[in-house]
C-alpha positions as CSV (number, residue, x, y, z in Angstrom):
1,X,56.1,5.2,-81.5
2,X,52.8,6.7,-82.9
3,X,52.9,8.8,-86.0
4,X,53.7,12.4,-85.3
5,X,55.1,11.6,-81.8
6,X,58.2,13.6,-80.9
7,X,61.4,11.6,-79.9
8,X,61.4,13.7,-76.7
9,X,58.0,12.3,-75.8
10,X,56.0,15.4,-76.9
11,X,53.9,16.0,-80.0
12,X,55.0,17.9,-83.1
13,X,52.8,20.9,-84.2
14,X,52.2,19.2,-87.6
15,X,49.9,16.5,-86.3
16,X,48.1,19.0,-84.0
17,X,47.4,21.3,-87.0
18,X,46.3,18.3,-89.1
19,X,44.0,17.2,-86.3
20,X,42.3,20.6,-85.7
21,X,41.2,21.5,-89.2
22,X,39.0,18.3,-89.8
23,X,36.7,19.0,-86.8
24,X,36.3,22.6,-88.0
25,X,35.3,21.4,-91.5
26,X,32.9,18.9,-90.1
27,X,31.3,21.5,-87.9
28,X,30.9,23.7,-91.0
29,X,29.5,20.9,-93.1
30,X,27.1,19.4,-90.5
31,X,25.0,22.6,-89.9
32,X,24.2,22.8,-93.6
33,X,22.4,19.4,-93.9
34,X,20.6,20.1,-90.6
35,X,19.3,23.5,-92.0
36,X,18.2,21.7,-95.2
37,X,16.4,19.0,-93.2
38,X,14.8,21.6,-90.9
39,X,13.7,23.8,-93.8
40,X,13.1,21.4,-96.8
41,X,11.1,24.2,-98.4
């Protein structure tokens, strides 16, 4: 059984919450480098 899998066959809210924050942080961190690359000055 995969980590975070619910015995009933569903998914627990913990893995879902742990999976959502990373993309949000990546989206916040990605635009910054792009802005610096677009506007080096």
